[in-house]
N, CA, C and O atoms as a CHARMM CRD file, in Angstrom:
* protein
*
  344
    1    1 MET  N      0.83100  -1.24000   0.03100 PROA 1      0.00000
    2    1 MET  CA    -0.02000   0.03600   0.02500 PROA 1      0.00000
    3    1 MET  C      0.90100   1.21700  -0.13300 PROA 1      0.00000
    4    1 MET  O      1.98100   1.23600   0.45700 PROA 1      0.00000
    5    2 ALA  N      0.53300   2.14100  -0.86300 PROA 2      0.00000
    6    2 ALA  CA     1.08500   3.53600  -0.83900 PROA 2      0.00000
    7    2 ALA  C      0.54000   4.27300   0.26900 PROA 2      0.00000
    8    2 ALA  O     -0.59200   3.99200   0.66500 PROA 2      0.00000
    9    3 PRO  N      1.24400   5.22600   0.84100 PROA 3      0.00000
   10    3 PRO  CA     0.79100   6.14700   1.83700 PROA 3      0.00000
   11    3 PRO  C     -0.51000   6.84200   1.47000 PROA 3      0.00000
   12    3 PRO  O     -1.40600   7.01800   2.29700 PROA 3      0.00000
   13    4 GLU  N     -0.58500   7.23300   0.19200 PROA 4      0.00000
   14    4 GLU  CA    -1.73200   8.03000  -0.25200 PROA 4      0.00000
   15    4 GLU  C     -2.99600   7.10900  -0.52900 PROA 4      0.00000
   16    4 GLU  O     -4.10800   7.61500  -0.68500 PROA 4      0.00000
   17    5 GLU  N     -2.81300   5.91100  -0.57700 PROA 5      0.00000
   18    5 GLU  CA    -3.94000   4.93800  -0.79200 PROA 5      0.00000
   19    5 GLU  C     -4.94500   4.91300   0.37800 PROA 5      0.00000
   20    5 GLU  O     -4.59900   5.08400   1.54700 PROA 5      0.00000
   21    6 GLU  N     -6.12500   4.70300   0.00900 PROA 6      0.00000
   22    6 GLU  CA    -7.18700   4.61200   1.08400 PROA 6      0.00000
   23    6 GLU  C     -6.95600   3.36500   1.93400 PROA 6      0.00000
   24    6 GLU  O     -6.43300   2.38800   1.39800 PROA 6      0.00000
   25    7 VAL  N     -7.27300   3.33300   3.09100 PROA 7      0.00000
   26    7 VAL  CA    -7.22300   2.24000   4.03400 PROA 7      0.00000
   27    7 VAL  C     -8.22900   1.22900   3.76000 PROA 7      0.00000
   28    7 VAL  O     -9.39500   1.62200   3.75000 PROA 7      0.00000
   29    8 PHE  N     -8.01000   0.06100   3.54600 PROA 8      0.00000
   30    8 PHE  CA    -8.80900  -0.97500   3.18500 PROA 8      0.00000
   31    8 PHE  C     -9.70100  -1.42800   4.36600 PROA 8      0.00000
   32    8 PHE  O     -9.37000  -1.13400   5.51500 PROA 8      0.00000
   33    9 ASP  N    -10.85700  -2.15700   4.10200 PROA 9      0.00000
   34    9 ASP  CA   -11.76600  -2.67800   5.20100 PROA 9      0.00000
   35    9 ASP  C    -11.07600  -3.52200   6.06100 PROA 9      0.00000
   36    9 ASP  O    -10.38400  -4.41900   5.58000 PROA 9      0.00000
   37   10 PRO  N    -11.16900  -3.35100   7.40900 PROA 10     0.00000
   38   10 PRO  CA   -10.45000  -4.38800   8.31900 PROA 10     0.00000
   39   10 PRO  C    -10.96300  -5.77000   8.11700 PROA 10     0.00000
   40   10 PRO  O    -10.26900  -6.73900   8.42200 PROA 10     0.00000
   41   11 ILE  N    -12.18500  -5.89700   7.60000 PROA 11     0.00000
   42   11 ILE  CA   -12.66900  -7.30400   7.34300 PROA 11     0.00000
   43   11 ILE  C    -11.91600  -8.15700   6.48600 PROA 11     0.00000
   44   11 ILE  O    -11.79500  -9.37200   6.64600 PROA 11     0.00000
   45   12 SER  N    -11.34000  -7.37900   5.43800 PROA 12     0.00000
   46   12 SER  CA   -10.47600  -8.02000   4.54000 PROA 12     0.00000
   47   12 SER  C     -9.29200  -8.69200   5.17100 PROA 12     0.00000
   48   12 SER  O     -8.90200  -9.79400   4.78300 PROA 12     0.00000
   49   13 LEU  N     -8.69900  -7.99800   6.18300 PROA 13     0.00000
   50   13 LEU  CA    -7.54800  -8.62700   6.89000 PROA 13     0.00000
   51   13 LEU  C     -8.01300  -9.85400   7.72100 PROA 13     0.00000
   52   13 LEU  O     -7.31700 -10.86800   7.76500 PROA 13     0.00000
   53   14 THR  N     -9.14900  -9.75600   8.35200 PROA 14     0.00000
   54   14 THR  CA    -9.67600 -10.82700   9.06400 PROA 14     0.00000
   55   14 THR  C     -9.92600 -12.16200   8.16300 PROA 14     0.00000
   56   14 THR  O     -9.58500 -13.29500   8.50000 PROA 14     0.00000
   57   15 LYS  N    -10.55800 -11.82400   7.00400 PROA 15     0.00000
   58   15 LYS  CA   -10.73200 -13.02200   6.03000 PROA 15     0.00000
   59   15 LYS  C     -9.39600 -13.50400   5.56100 PROA 15     0.00000
   60   15 LYS  O     -9.22100 -14.71500   5.42300 PROA 15     0.00000
   61   16 PHE  N     -8.36800 -12.58300   5.28600 PROA 16     0.00000
   62   16 PHE  CA    -7.11500 -12.97300   4.76400 PROA 16     0.00000
   63   16 PHE  C     -6.48700 -13.89500   5.82000 PROA 16     0.00000
   64   16 PHE  O     -5.99800 -14.97800   5.49800 PROA 16     0.00000
   65   17 ARG  N     -6.50700 -13.44100   7.10700 PROA 17     0.00000
   66   17 ARG  CA    -5.86300 -14.25000   8.11200 PROA 17     0.00000
   67   17 ARG  C     -6.54200 -15.55000   8.36400 PROA 17     0.00000
   68   17 ARG  O     -5.87800 -16.55500   8.61900 PROA 17     0.00000
   69   18 LYS  N     -7.80500 -15.56700   8.30300 PROA 18     0.00000
   70   18 LYS  CA    -8.51200 -16.88200   8.65500 PROA 18     0.00000
   71   18 LYS  C     -8.41100 -17.84900   7.36800 PROA 18     0.00000
   72   18 LYS  O     -8.33100 -19.05900   7.57800 PROA 18     0.00000
   73   19 LEU  N     -8.41300 -17.40900   6.16800 PROA 19     0.00000
   74   19 LEU  CA    -8.35700 -18.20700   4.94100 PROA 19     0.00000
   75   19 LEU  C     -6.96300 -18.55200   4.48900 PROA 19     0.00000
   76   19 LEU  O     -6.73000 -19.63200   3.94700 PROA 19     0.00000
   77   20 ARG  N     -6.07900 -17.68900   4.69700 PROA 20     0.00000
   78   20 ARG  CA    -4.64500 -17.87900   3.94200 PROA 20     0.00000
   79   20 ARG  C     -3.56700 -18.03700   4.94200 PROA 20     0.00000
   80   20 ARG  O     -2.49300 -18.53200   4.59800 PROA 20     0.00000
   81   21 LEU  N     -3.78800 -17.63800   6.19100 PROA 21     0.00000
   82   21 LEU  CA    -2.70500 -17.76200   7.17000 PROA 21     0.00000
   83   21 LEU  C     -2.85200 -18.78500   8.25900 PROA 21     0.00000
   84   21 LEU  O     -2.47800 -18.56500   9.41000 PROA 21     0.00000
   85   22 MET  N     -3.42600 -19.95300   7.85300 PROA 22     0.00000
   86   22 MET  CA    -3.59700 -21.00700   8.83000 PROA 22     0.00000
   87   22 MET  C     -2.41800 -21.61400   9.26800 PROA 22     0.00000
   88   22 MET  O     -2.38700 -22.16900  10.36700 PROA 22     0.00000
   89   23 ASP  N     -1.29400 -21.56700   8.42100 PROA 23     0.00000
   90   23 ASP  CA     0.03300 -22.09000   8.78000 PROA 23     0.00000
   91   23 ASP  C      0.69300 -20.83600   9.62300 PROA 23     0.00000
   92   23 ASP  O      0.88500 -19.72000   9.13900 PROA 23     0.00000
   93   24 THR  N      0.97400 -21.19300  10.85400 PROA 24     0.00000
   94   24 THR  CA     1.68700 -20.19100  11.66400 PROA 24     0.00000
   95   24 THR  C      3.15100 -19.89000  11.14000 PROA 24     0.00000
   96   24 THR  O      3.67800 -18.79900  11.35900 PROA 24     0.00000
   97   25 ASN  N      3.75500 -20.84700  10.47600 PROA 25     0.00000
   98   25 ASN  CA     5.11700 -20.52700   9.90400 PROA 25     0.00000
   99   25 ASN  C      4.97800 -19.52700   8.81800 PROA 25     0.00000
  100   25 ASN  O      5.87300 -18.69500   8.67000 PROA 25     0.00000
  101   26 LEU  N      3.93100 -19.53200   8.04000 PROA 26     0.00000
  102   26 LEU  CA     3.69400 -18.52500   6.98600 PROA 26     0.00000
  103   26 LEU  C      3.70100 -17.12800   7.60100 PROA 26     0.00000
  104   26 LEU  O      4.36800 -16.18400   7.17800 PROA 26     0.00000
  105   27 LEU  N      2.83100 -17.10900   8.71000 PROA 27     0.00000
  106   27 LEU  CA     2.67100 -15.78300   9.29700 PROA 27     0.00000
  107   27 LEU  C      4.01900 -15.24500   9.81000 PROA 27     0.00000
  108   27 LEU  O      4.36900 -14.07800   9.63300 PROA 27     0.00000
  109   28 ASP  N      4.80700 -16.23300  10.50300 PROA 28     0.00000
  110   28 ASP  CA     6.14900 -15.73500  10.95800 PROA 28     0.00000
  111   28 ASP  C      7.03900 -15.36600   9.79500 PROA 28     0.00000
  112   28 ASP  O      7.85100 -14.44700   9.90400 PROA 28     0.00000
  113   29 LEU  N      6.91400 -16.00500   8.78100 PROA 29     0.00000
  114   29 LEU  CA     7.70100 -15.65100   7.49300 PROA 29     0.00000
  115   29 LEU  C      7.44300 -14.24100   7.06400 PROA 29     0.00000
  116   29 LEU  O      8.33100 -13.43400   6.78600 PROA 29     0.00000
  117   30 LEU  N      6.04700 -13.99000   7.02900 PROA 30     0.00000
  118   30 LEU  CA     5.63600 -12.63400   6.57100 PROA 30     0.00000
  119   30 LEU  C      6.09500 -11.53300   7.50500 PROA 30     0.00000
  120   30 LEU  O      6.58800 -10.48100   7.09500 PROA 30     0.00000
  121   31 ILE  N      5.89800 -11.84500   8.84800 PROA 31     0.00000
  122   31 ILE  CA     6.27700 -10.76500   9.73500 PROA 31     0.00000
  123   31 ILE  C      7.84100 -10.49900   9.60500 PROA 31     0.00000
  124   31 ILE  O      8.30200  -9.36300   9.49800 PROA 31     0.00000
  125   32 ASN  N      8.58800 -11.62300   9.62500 PROA 32     0.00000
  126   32 ASN  CA    10.02500 -11.44200   9.53700 PROA 32     0.00000
  127   32 ASN  C     10.46100 -10.76700   8.35400 PROA 32     0.00000
  128   32 ASN  O     11.36000  -9.92800   8.40700 PROA 32     0.00000
  129   33 LYS  N      9.85000 -11.09500   7.22600 PROA 33     0.00000
  130   33 LYS  CA    10.27000 -10.49000   5.91200 PROA 33     0.00000
  131   33 LYS  C      9.85300  -8.93000   5.94400 PROA 33     0.00000
  132   33 LYS  O     10.61200  -8.09200   5.45800 PROA 33     0.00000
  133   34 THR  N      8.70400  -8.59100   6.49300 PROA 34     0.00000
  134   34 THR  CA     8.37800  -7.13200   6.66500 PROA 34     0.00000
  135   34 THR  C      9.38400  -6.45300   7.44000 PROA 34     0.00000
  136   34 THR  O      9.89000  -5.41900   7.00400 PROA 34     0.00000
  137   35 VAL  N      9.75300  -6.99200   8.66400 PROA 35     0.00000
  138   35 VAL  CA    10.67500  -6.37400   9.43700 PROA 35     0.00000
  139   35 VAL  C     12.02500  -6.27400   8.79200 PROA 35     0.00000
  140   35 VAL  O     12.66600  -5.22600   8.87900 PROA 35     0.00000
  141   36 GLU  N     12.47500  -7.30300   8.15900 PROA 36     0.00000
  142   36 GLU  CA    13.75200  -7.22300   7.37900 PROA 36     0.00000
  143   36 GLU  C     13.71000  -6.12000   6.28300 PROA 36     0.00000
  144   36 GLU  O     14.72600  -5.44900   6.10100 PROA 36     0.00000
  145   37 ILE  N     12.61700  -5.90100   5.56000 PROA 37     0.00000
  146   37 ILE  CA    12.57700  -4.79300   4.68300 PROA 37     0.00000
  147   37 ILE  C     12.53600  -3.55100   5.28500 PROA 37     0.00000
  148   37 ILE  O     13.19100  -2.61800   4.81900 PROA 37     0.00000
  149   38 ALA  N     11.79600  -3.42100   6.33000 PROA 38     0.00000
  150   38 ALA  CA    11.84000  -2.12800   7.00600 PROA 38     0.00000
  151   38 ALA  C     13.24800  -1.78000   7.70800 PROA 38     0.00000
  152   38 ALA  O     13.61200  -0.60900   7.81400 PROA 38     0.00000
  153   39 ILE  N     13.93600  -2.73800   8.12800 PROA 39     0.00000
  154   39 ILE  CA    15.13700  -2.45000   8.58100 PROA 39     0.00000
  155   39 ILE  C     16.26800  -1.93600   7.39900 PROA 39     0.00000
  156   39 ILE  O     17.04800  -0.99600   7.54900 PROA 39     0.00000
  157   40 GLU  N     16.15800  -2.72800   6.29000 PROA 40     0.00000
  158   40 GLU  CA    16.82800  -2.36600   5.04000 PROA 40     0.00000
  159   40 GLU  C     16.64900  -1.01000   4.64400 PROA 40     0.00000
  160   40 GLU  O     17.60600  -0.26300   4.44300 PROA 40     0.00000
  161   41 LYS  N     15.29700  -0.61800   4.50700 PROA 41     0.00000
  162   41 LYS  CA    14.86400   0.65900   4.15000 PROA 41     0.00000
  163   41 LYS  C     15.05700   1.82100   5.22400 PROA 41     0.00000
  164   41 LYS  O     14.79600   2.99800   4.97300 PROA 41     0.00000
  165   42 GLU  N     15.51500   1.39200   6.37300 PROA 42     0.00000
  166   42 GLU  CA    15.87900   2.31000   7.54800 PROA 42     0.00000
  167   42 GLU  C     14.55200   2.94800   8.02400 PROA 42     0.00000
  168   42 GLU  O     14.46300   4.10500   8.43400 PROA 42     0.00000
  169   43 ILE  N     13.51100   2.04800   7.92500 PROA 43     0.00000
  170   43 ILE  CA    12.15800   2.57000   8.48700 PROA 43     0.00000
  171   43 ILE  C     12.18200   2.25600  10.10300 PROA 43     0.00000
  172   43 ILE  O     11.69600   3.00500  10.95100 PROA 43     0.00000
  173   44 ILE  N     12.79100   1.09800  10.34600 PROA 44     0.00000
  174   44 ILE  CA    13.08100   0.63600  11.73400 PROA 44     0.00000
  175   44 ILE  C     14.53600   0.94900  12.06700 PROA 44     0.00000
  176   44 ILE  O     15.43500   0.48800  11.36400 PROA 44     0.00000
  177   45 LYS  N     14.76900   1.66500  13.04600 PROA 45     0.00000
  178   45 LYS  CA    16.10500   2.02700  13.40700 PROA 45     0.00000
  179   45 LYS  C     16.43700   1.48000  14.83500 PROA 45     0.00000
  180   45 LYS  O     17.51600   1.75900  15.35800 PROA 45     0.00000
  181   46 SER  N     15.60500   0.78300  15.39800 PROA 46     0.00000
  182   46 SER  CA    15.74800   0.32600  16.82400 PROA 46     0.00000
  183   46 SER  C     16.14100  -1.11900  16.71100 PROA 46     0.00000
  184   46 SER  O     15.88400  -1.83200  15.74100 PROA 46     0.00000
  185   47 ASN  N     16.82000  -1.50100  17.84600 PROA 47     0.00000
  186   47 ASN  CA    17.23400  -2.93600  18.07200 PROA 47     0.00000
  187   47 ASN  C     16.09200  -3.75400  18.54400 PROA 47     0.00000
  188   47 ASN  O     16.11200  -4.97900  18.42500 PROA 47     0.00000
  189   48 SER  N     15.11500  -3.13000  19.06700 PROA 48     0.00000
  190   48 SER  CA    13.83500  -3.77900  19.78700 PROA 48     0.00000
  191   48 SER  C     12.71800  -3.52400  19.04300 PROA 48     0.00000
  192   48 SER  O     12.53300  -2.37400  18.64600 PROA 48     0.00000
  193   49 ILE  N     11.75200  -4.60400  18.72000 PROA 49     0.00000
  194   49 ILE  CA    10.55200  -4.28000  17.96600 PROA 49     0.00000
  195   49 ILE  C      9.50500  -4.72500  18.83500 PROA 49     0.00000
  196   49 ILE  O      9.63000  -5.78200  19.45400 PROA 49     0.00000
  197   50 ILE  N      8.37800  -3.93700  18.94600 PROA 50     0.00000
  198   50 ILE  CA     7.08000  -4.31500  19.53200 PROA 50     0.00000
  199   50 ILE  C      6.09700  -4.58900  18.51700 PROA 50     0.00000
  200   50 ILE  O      5.84100  -3.76600  17.63800 PROA 50     0.00000
  201   51 VAL  N      5.48200  -5.82000  18.60700 PROA 51     0.00000
  202   51 VAL  CA     4.45900  -6.16000  17.57800 PROA 51     0.00000
  203   51 VAL  C      3.09300  -6.32600  18.40400 PROA 51     0.00000
  204   51 VAL  O      3.07400  -6.84600  19.52000 PROA 51     0.00000
  205   52 ASP  N      2.04000  -5.87100  17.80200 PROA 52     0.00000
  206   52 ASP  CA     0.69900  -5.96300  18.24600 PROA 52     0.00000
  207   52 ASP  C      0.32400  -7.37700  17.82900 PROA 52     0.00000
  208   52 ASP  O      0.14100  -7.59000  16.63100 PROA 52     0.00000
  209   53 ALA  N      0.20500  -8.27800  18.63600 PROA 53     0.00000
  210   53 ALA  CA    -0.18300  -9.67800  18.26900 PROA 53     0.00000
  211   53 ALA  C     -1.50500  -9.95800  18.87300 PROA 53     0.00000
  212   53 ALA  O     -1.66300 -11.03600  19.44700 PROA 53     0.00000
  213   54 THR  N     -2.46800  -9.10400  18.80200 PROA 54     0.00000
  214   54 THR  CA    -3.75400  -9.35000  19.25200 PROA 54     0.00000
  215   54 THR  C     -4.40800 -10.46900  18.61600 PROA 54     0.00000
  216   54 THR  O     -5.10200 -11.25400  19.26300 PROA 54     0.00000
  217   55 HSD  N     -4.20500 -10.57800  17.31400 PROA 55     0.00000
  218   55 HSD  CA    -4.95300 -11.63100  16.63200 PROA 55     0.00000
  219   55 HSD  C     -4.09800 -12.79700  16.27500 PROA 55     0.00000
  220   55 HSD  O     -4.54500 -13.67000  15.53200 PROA 55     0.00000
  221   56 THR  N     -2.86500 -12.86200  16.77300 PROA 56     0.00000
  222   56 THR  CA    -2.07000 -14.10400  16.48900 PROA 56     0.00000
  223   56 THR  C     -2.11700 -15.15600  17.67300 PROA 56     0.00000
  224   56 THR  O     -2.00100 -14.82900  18.85400 PROA 56     0.00000
  225   57 LYS  N     -2.28700 -16.37000  17.25500 PROA 57     0.00000
  226   57 LYS  CA    -2.56300 -17.37600  18.28500 PROA 57     0.00000
  227   57 LYS  C     -1.13300 -17.67800  18.90400 PROA 57     0.00000
  228   57 LYS  O     -0.14000 -17.77700  18.18400 PROA 57     0.00000
  229   58 ALA  N     -1.09100 -17.81400  20.23100 PROA 58     0.00000
  230   58 ALA  CA     0.12400 -18.10700  20.81300 PROA 58     0.00000
  231   58 ALA  C      0.39400 -19.49000  20.61500 PROA 58     0.00000
  232   58 ALA  O     -0.52300 -20.29700  20.46600 PROA 58     0.00000
  233   59 ARG  N      1.67200 -19.83500  20.60300 PROA 59     0.00000
  234   59 ARG  CA     2.16600 -21.29300  20.17700 PROA 59     0.00000
  235   59 ARG  C      1.84100 -22.14100  21.42900 PROA 59     0.00000
  236   59 ARG  O      1.69500 -23.35900  21.32200 PROA 59     0.00000
  237   60 ASN  N      1.73200 -21.53300  22.55900 PROA 60     0.00000
  238   60 ASN  CA     1.44900 -22.43200  23.79400 PROA 60     0.00000
  239   60 ASN  C      0.11100 -22.23200  24.36500 PROA 60     0.00000
  240   60 ASN  O     -0.11600 -22.34200  25.57000 PROA 60     0.00000
  241   61 ASN  N     -0.82200 -21.91800  23.42800 PROA 61     0.00000
  242   61 ASN  CA    -2.20100 -21.77200  23.82900 PROA 61     0.00000
  243   61 ASN  C     -2.68300 -23.05300  24.49100 PROA 61     0.00000
  244   61 ASN  O     -2.48200 -24.12000  23.91000 PROA 61     0.00000
  245   62 HSD  N     -3.26900 -23.02500  25.59700 PROA 62     0.00000
  246   62 HSD  CA    -3.80700 -24.21000  26.24600 PROA 62     0.00000
  247   62 HSD  C     -5.18200 -24.53700  25.70900 PROA 62     0.00000
  248   62 HSD  O     -6.01300 -23.65500  25.49200 PROA 62     0.00000
  249   63 GLN  N     -5.40200 -25.79600  25.50400 PROA 63     0.00000
  250   63 GLN  CA    -6.78100 -26.21300  25.03100 PROA 63     0.00000
  251   63 GLN  C     -7.77300 -26.22800  26.13100 PROA 63     0.00000
  252   63 GLN  O     -7.43900 -26.43000  27.29900 PROA 63     0.00000
  253   64 SER  N     -8.95200 -26.02100  25.77100 PROA 64     0.00000
  254   64 SER  CA   -10.04400 -26.11900  26.84200 PROA 64     0.00000
  255   64 SER  C    -10.15400 -27.66000  27.04400 PROA 64     0.00000
  256   64 SER  O     -9.80000 -28.46800  26.18600 PROA 64     0.00000
  257   65 PRO  N    -10.70000 -28.01000  28.31000 PROA 65     0.00000
  258   65 PRO  CA   -11.06900 -29.40400  28.51600 PROA 65     0.00000
  259   65 PRO  C    -11.89300 -30.11100  27.43900 PROA 65     0.00000
  260   65 PRO  O    -11.70400 -31.31400  27.25700 PROA 65     0.00000
  261   66 LYS  N    -12.75900 -29.46800  26.74200 PROA 66     0.00000
  262   66 LYS  CA   -13.44600 -29.98800  25.62700 PROA 66     0.00000
  263   66 LYS  C    -12.56700 -30.25100  24.54300 PROA 66     0.00000
  264   66 LYS  O    -12.65500 -31.31900  23.93800 PROA 66     0.00000
  265   67 GLU  N    -11.69700 -29.35900  24.22300 PROA 67     0.00000
  266   67 GLU  CA   -10.74100 -29.67600  23.01700 PROA 67     0.00000
  267   67 GLU  C     -9.90700 -30.69000  23.31900 PROA 67     0.00000
  268   67 GLU  O     -9.59900 -31.45200  22.40300 PROA 67     0.00000
  269   68 VAL  N     -9.42800 -30.88800  24.51000 PROA 68     0.00000
  270   68 VAL  CA    -8.48800 -32.05000  24.93700 PROA 68     0.00000
  271   68 VAL  C     -9.24300 -33.41300  24.67400 PROA 68     0.00000
  272   68 VAL  O     -8.77300 -34.35800  24.04000 PROA 68     0.00000
  273   69 LEU  N    -10.39300 -33.36700  25.21900 PROA 69     0.00000
  274   69 LEU  CA   -11.19600 -34.67200  25.10100 PROA 69     0.00000
  275   69 LEU  C    -11.40900 -34.92900  23.57500 PROA 69     0.00000
  276   69 LEU  O    -11.21600 -36.08100  23.18900 PROA 69     0.00000
  277   70 MET  N    -11.78000 -33.99300  22.67500 PROA 70     0.00000
  278   70 MET  CA   -12.07200 -34.08000  21.44600 PROA 70     0.00000
  279   70 MET  C    -10.88200 -34.70600  20.66400 PROA 70     0.00000
  280   70 MET  O    -11.02500 -35.60800  19.83800 PROA 70     0.00000
  281   71 ASP  N     -9.77600 -34.18000  20.98000 PROA 71     0.00000
  282   71 ASP  CA    -8.40700 -34.63900  20.39600 PROA 71     0.00000
  283   71 ASP  C     -8.07900 -36.03400  20.82900 PROA 71     0.00000
  284   71 ASP  O     -7.61500 -36.82800  20.01100 PROA 71     0.00000
  285   72 CYS  N     -8.28900 -36.36100  22.03200 PROA 72     0.00000
  286   72 CYS  CA    -8.12400 -37.65100  22.63300 PROA 72     0.00000
  287   72 CYS  C     -9.10200 -38.67200  21.99800 PROA 72     0.00000
  288   72 CYS  O     -8.64700 -39.77800  21.70500 PROA 72     0.00000
  289   73 SER  N    -10.34900 -38.40800  21.77000 PROA 73     0.00000
  290   73 SER  CA   -11.26300 -39.14200  21.08000 PROA 73     0.00000
  291   73 SER  C    -10.93500 -39.37800  19.75600 PROA 73     0.00000
  292   73 SER  O    -11.16400 -40.49200  19.28500 PROA 73     0.00000
  293   74 LYS  N    -10.39400 -38.43300  19.02300 PROA 74     0.00000
  294   74 LYS  CA   -10.04000 -38.52900  17.60800 PROA 74     0.00000
  295   74 LYS  C     -8.97400 -39.43800  17.41100 PROA 74     0.00000
  296   74 LYS  O     -8.98500 -40.22300  16.46300 PROA 74     0.00000
  297   75 LYS  N     -7.91100 -39.38500  18.36300 PROA 75     0.00000
  298   75 LYS  CA    -6.80500 -40.19300  18.32600 PROA 75     0.00000
  299   75 LYS  C     -7.12500 -41.76600  18.59100 PROA 75     0.00000
  300   75 LYS  O     -6.67900 -42.71100  17.94100 PROA 75     0.00000
  301   76 LEU  N     -7.99500 -41.81300  19.69100 PROA 76     0.00000
  302   76 LEU  CA    -8.43100 -43.19200  20.05800 PROA 76     0.00000
  303   76 LEU  C     -9.25500 -43.88500  18.77700 PROA 76     0.00000
  304   76 LEU  O     -9.03100 -45.04600  18.43500 PROA 76     0.00000
  305   77 ARG  N    -10.18000 -43.07700  18.14800 PROA 77     0.00000
  306   77 ARG  CA   -10.79600 -43.69400  16.96200 PROA 77     0.00000
  307   77 ARG  C     -9.82300 -44.10400  15.81700 PROA 77     0.00000
  308   77 ARG  O    -10.00300 -45.15000  15.19300 PROA 77     0.00000
  309   78 LYS  N     -8.85100 -43.30900  15.56900 PROA 78     0.00000
  310   78 LYS  CA    -7.80800 -43.57600  14.54900 PROA 78     0.00000
  311   78 LYS  C     -7.17700 -44.89900  15.01300 PROA 78     0.00000
  312   78 LYS  O     -7.11400 -45.82000  14.19900 PROA 78     0.00000
  313   79 THR  N     -6.73800 -45.05200  16.17700 PROA 79     0.00000
  314   79 THR  CA    -6.09200 -46.25600  16.61500 PROA 79     0.00000
  315   79 THR  C     -6.90600 -47.51100  16.57000 PROA 79     0.00000
  316   79 THR  O     -6.44200 -48.62500  16.33000 PROA 79     0.00000
  317   80 ILE  N     -8.23200 -47.22100  16.83700 PROA 80     0.00000
  318   80 ILE  CA    -9.09700 -48.46100  16.83600 PROA 80     0.00000
  319   80 ILE  C     -9.38200 -48.77300  15.32600 PROA 80     0.00000
  320   80 ILE  O     -9.58300 -49.94100  14.99500 PROA 80     0.00000
  321   81 TYR  N     -9.40500 -47.83300  14.46500 PROA 81     0.00000
  322   81 TYR  CA    -9.63100 -48.09300  12.92900 PROA 81     0.00000
  323   81 TYR  C     -8.43400 -48.82600  12.42900 PROA 81     0.00000
  324   81 TYR  O     -8.55300 -49.66100  11.53200 PROA 81     0.00000
  325   82 LYS  N     -7.26500 -48.54000  12.98200 PROA 82     0.00000
  326   82 LYS  CA    -5.98000 -49.19200  12.36800 PROA 82     0.00000
  327   82 LYS  C     -6.06200 -50.64800  12.86300 PROA 82     0.00000
  328   82 LYS  O     -5.79300 -51.56400  12.08600 PROA 82     0.00000
  329   83 ILE  N     -6.41500 -50.87700  14.09500 PROA 83     0.00000
  330   83 ILE  CA    -6.53600 -52.24400  14.69900 PROA 83     0.00000
  331   83 ILE  C     -7.53700 -53.09000  13.99700 PROA 83     0.00000
  332   83 ILE  O     -7.34600 -54.27200  13.71200 PROA 83     0.00000
  333   84 ASP  N     -8.61700 -52.41300  13.73500 PROA 84     0.00000
  334   84 ASP  CA    -9.77900 -53.27900  13.01100 PROA 84     0.00000
  335   84 ASP  C     -9.38900 -53.59900  11.62400 PROA 84     0.00000
  336   84 ASP  O     -9.80200 -54.61600  11.06700 PROA 84     0.00000
  337   85 LYS  N     -8.59700 -52.74400  11.05200 PROA 85     0.00000
  338   85 LYS  CA    -8.23700 -53.03100   9.64100 PROA 85     0.00000
  339   85 LYS  C     -7.14900 -54.13500   9.51900 PROA 85     0.00000
  340   85 LYS  O     -7.06700 -54.81300   8.49500 PROA 85     0.00000
  341   86 GLY  N     -6.24400 -54.32200  10.66900 PROA 86     0.00000
  342   86 GLY  CA    -5.14600 -55.19800  10.65300 PROA 86     0.00000
  343   86 GLY  C     -5.45600 -56.55300  10.97100 PROA 86     0.00000
  344   86 GLY  O     -4.56500 -57.40300  10.98400 PROA 86     0.00000
């Protein structure tokens, strides 16, 4: 985006994040590349960077008890299906 361009609708970012950035490694890559370019262009001149990560999912997010049970149930079903086929 050029500075003189109109700001786009925030919903577009939400849709982009949900549909295209499911892989957290891709999001990290995009952030790192953005910072790298900003440092090269001397937009960032500090050694420390503060990022608003409001909408990024923490790598160590704890699952709710329901999510834990659902994951365990899924793994159990997969194991049972493998045994039944064998």
